[in-house]
N, C-alpha and C positions, 0 to 999 in steps of 0.2 A: 639402272634398276633391272633386276631379272624379271622374266615373264611371270614367275610364280609370285614375286613381290608385288607386281602390278595387279595381279588378280586379287591377292589378299587385301590390298588397299581398296580395290573396287568393291569387294564384298563388305568391307567395314564401313565404307562411305558410298552406298549405292546411289546412283543418279536419281534425281527426283523426276525430271521431265524426260520422257523417252519418245522419240519420233519413230514411228513404225512405217515400213515401206513394203508393199507387196506388188511384185511384178512377175509372177511365175508364169502367167499365160496371157489372157486377153483382157485383164482388168488392172488398172493402175490404182492402187489404194495407198492412202496416206492417213496417218492417225497420230494424235498426241495423247499420251497416257501419263497421268500423274501418279507415280509409284508411291509417293509418300501418303497421298490421300486414298490410293487404291481405286481410282476412278478414271474413266475415259473422258477427256475434255472435248474431243470432237474427232470426227473422221470423215473422209470423203473418198468416193470411188468413181472413177471414170470407166465406163464399159465401152469396149470396142465392137460390140455386137453389130451395129449398123455398118461399120467398115468391112467386116468379114462376111456379111450376108451375101454379097454378090458372088462370093467364092464357095459358098456352102460349107464353110468351116474355117478354122483359124489358119491364117497364113503367117508362119513364124517370123519372117523378115518384116512384114508389115506390123506385126505386133510389137516387135522390138523398137522399130522406128517411132511408133506412136507413144510408147513408154518414154522415149527420149523427149518427145515433144510435150508430154503432159506433166511429167514428174515435178519439175521445178515450179511451174505455175500453181500446181495443186498444193505443194508444200508451202509456198508463199501465201497463198490464199487462206490455208488453214491456220497458219500462224497469225495472220491479220485478224481472222474471224474470232479466234480465241484470245486475242489480246496478248500474245506471247511473242518474245523476240528469239531469233535464232541463237543468240548468245546464251540463252537460258537452257538450251538443250544439254542434257547430261549424258546421253547415249543415243546412238542411231541403230535401230534394229531393222533387219532386212531379211527377206526370204532367200535363203541360200540354196534351197532345193526342196523337193524335186520340181521339175518344170521344164519349160523351153529354155535351152541354154542361152540363147541370145537375150531373151527377156530377163532371165535371171541376172545376166551380166550387167544390164542397164541399172537395175536396182542396187546390185552389189557395188558397182563403180561409184554411183552417186553416194551411197552410204559411206563408203570408205573415204571418198574425197572430202565429204562434209565433216566426217569424224576427225580426219587428219587436220583439217583447217581449224576445228574447234578444240583439238586436243582432248577428245573424248573417245570412248571405245565404240567400235562398230561390232554389233552382235549378230551373227548369222543364225537364223531360226529355220527349223524344219517346217515346211508348209503345212503338213498334216498335223504336227503338234499344235500349230496355231488353231486349226479347226477343232482339234480335240479339246483344247482349253477354252475355246470361245464361249461356251455356256457360262463360264465364270464371270463374264461381263453382263450376264442377264440378271434380272431382278430375282429370279428363282435359280439358285446356284447349286450344283452338285457338291457332295462331300466325298473325298477320297476314302476308300477305294470305290471305283464304279466300273461298269462295262460301257464301252463306247462303240457305236456303230459309225464308222467313217464311210459315208456313201456319197460319191460325187461322180463327175464325168470320167475321172481316171482311176478311181479307187473304190473298192468295196472291201472293207476289213472290219473284223470284230476284235477289239483290244480290251485287255484288262488293264486298268489304270490304277496303280497303287499310289502314285504321287507324281509330281513334276519330274519328268525324265525317267520314270519307272513304268515302262510299257511292256506288256506281254501280248504277242500276237496269238489270238485264239483261232482265227480262220480268215481266209480271204478268197477272192475270186480266182479261179483257175484260168480264166480267159477274159472276156469282156467285163468291165465294171458295169454297175447298174445304170449309171448315167450314160455311159457309152452305148449300152443296149437301147436306151431311150432314143438317143440321137440317130442311131442306125435304123431303128424301126420307123422313126419319123420320116427318114429319107425314103423308105420303102412305101410309105403312105403318101408321098408327094408333099410333105410339109417342109417349111423353110427352116433356116438356121436362126437361132438355136432350136434344135428339134424337141428336146425334152419338154419345155414349157408348152410348146405348140401341141404336142401329143396329149399332154395332160388336159389341156383346154378342150381338145376335140373329144377326149374320152368322157367328158361331162355329158355329152349328148348321146353316148353309146348305151346300148341295152345290156345289162348284165346277163351272162349265160348264153348269149347268142352264139358265141364261138368258144370252144374249149381249147386252151393252149396248155402245153406241158409246164410243170413246176419243177425245173431242173434241180436235182440233188436235194429236194425237200425231205426225202426219207433216207438220206445217206447215213444218218446217224452221227455225222460230224458237223463242224462249223464252217465248212468250205462252201463256196458258191460257184455257179457256172451259168452264164447267160447267153453264150453264143448260140446254143441250140434253140433257145427261145426265139432269137432273131431269125434263125433258119425256118422255124415253124411258121412264123409270120410270112416269110417269103413264099413258102409253099401255099399258104392260105390265100394270099393276094394274087398269086400267079394265075392268070387267065380269068380272074373274077371280074365282075362288073364293078369298077371303082367308084360307085356313087357315094354321095356324102354320108348316108346312113351306114353303108357297109364299112366305110373307113372309120367312122365313129365307133361302130361295134367292135372292130378289130383293135382300135386303140384302147377301148375299155377292157377287152379281154387281155391284152398285153399288160396294161397297168395292173389289173387284178392279179395276174400271175406274178409279176415282180413283187408287188406288195405282200402277197401271201408267202412267198419264199423268204423275204426279208424278215417278216414278222415271226415266222416259224424258227428261223435261225437265231434271232434275238431271244426268243422265249427259251430256246434250248441253252443258250449261253447263260442266261440268268439262272436257270435251273442248275446247271453244272458248277457255276462259280459260287452260288449261294448268296450273291450280292443282291441288293434291293434297289439300285439306281442304274438306269440305262440312259446314257447321253447319246443323242443323235446329232451328228455334225456333218457338214458338207452340203453342197447345193441340192442334192436329191432330198435331203432332210426337210426341205421346205414344202415337199409334196403333201398336199392336204389329205388325200386318201391314206397315205402311209402314216401320217400322224394320227389320224382317227383310228386306224386299225391297231397301231401300237398302243395308243391310250386304252383302247378296249381290252387288249390282251394283258396289259399291265394291271389293269383294274381287276381282271378275273384271276390273274396269277399271283398278284401281290407284290408288284414292283412299280416304282415310279419312273416315268419317262420325262426327261428334261431336254429342252431344245433351246438353242440360241434364238434371238429374235430373227425374223426372216432376213433382215438387212445384213445380219452377221453370218448367214448360211453361205452366201457367196464369198468369193475371195475378197479380202479387205485388210487394210493395214492395222486395224484395231487389234485383231487377234495376234498379229506379229509383235506389236508393242507389248501386249499383255504377256505373251510367252516369254519375252525377254525379261520383263520385270520379275516374273515368277522364277525364272532360272537364276537370276541374280539373288533373289531372296533365298533360294535353296542352296546357294553356294556352288552352282554348277559352272563348268568351264565356259568361257566366252571366246569369241573369235580373236584371231591374231591381228593386232592393230597395224602390223608392218607388211601385211600381204594377205591376199584372199584368193579363194577359188569358189566356184559354184558346183553344185552337185545335181545334175539333171535327173539322176537316179540315186535314191537314198532311202535305205530301209529305216523306217521309224523306230523299230525295236532296237536298232543299233545306234540311235541318235541320243540316247540318254547320257 
């Protein structure tokens, strides 16, 4: 049977039960999605945060080894908890990229081996597409078309989403991503790993307006971002200063306020220029409470709705990967090659449609 014939058969008889696997960085995620019912049966995520804390960041080799150790037990446990058998699986979806090459290879190898054993397709999914579509798992779901802010440790992008696989890049960071800037600034303030959540927690005790930091590119007139200069401004502020707890909290508050103000301004401009009325916020930084509050307020005043996935779906997870696979099959989009595979550590989302 030709590859095109295999795809046609798959689209005519789409799999009912999809196992989703996410291993792009430092979290091992596994999920079961019922495509026929359009619902998530369950998902589980193992975080490697404690393992990497001693090193102040993710160690790729350790991340890969931990995925090897965790993936099979997590999958078995999820199947047992949901009362499903491995023989019921109709497809295996996995993160093909972008991410750490070793970590990606663990998930891809597992997915293709299991798919080959079961005689079902293995479907490679773009990590950011998973985040982009994750709000469709929520009780409050967006309707195409919409604008999406993808904001995480490695990415800050604004996308126009016309449908599954139909993505237009509106703007992105020219240097550090917002989450990366959070982590680097947290290091300057002597906070542990992961830095972003620690900085946000410290900022809760900071006084607004005590320090004024720049808002990079906020008045550039386009939808591009830049956060490396903001990090440098923090470095100059803390250099030679008395690093008492209140000072650190005030700097953290000033930094977070600057990031939030820039993100909100760019999102508002994107909504104005596209004329769309729904903004989806996805990625780990999307769980930041001050950002959510500021976006909600701006949306209310400007006349657009802001939609977020549940906090547990903001971080990396297998649920979004399984969902993306189901939606791509429903849309009749190409699936992975069952006879061989590769991973894509760097992968442009706009080219993944």
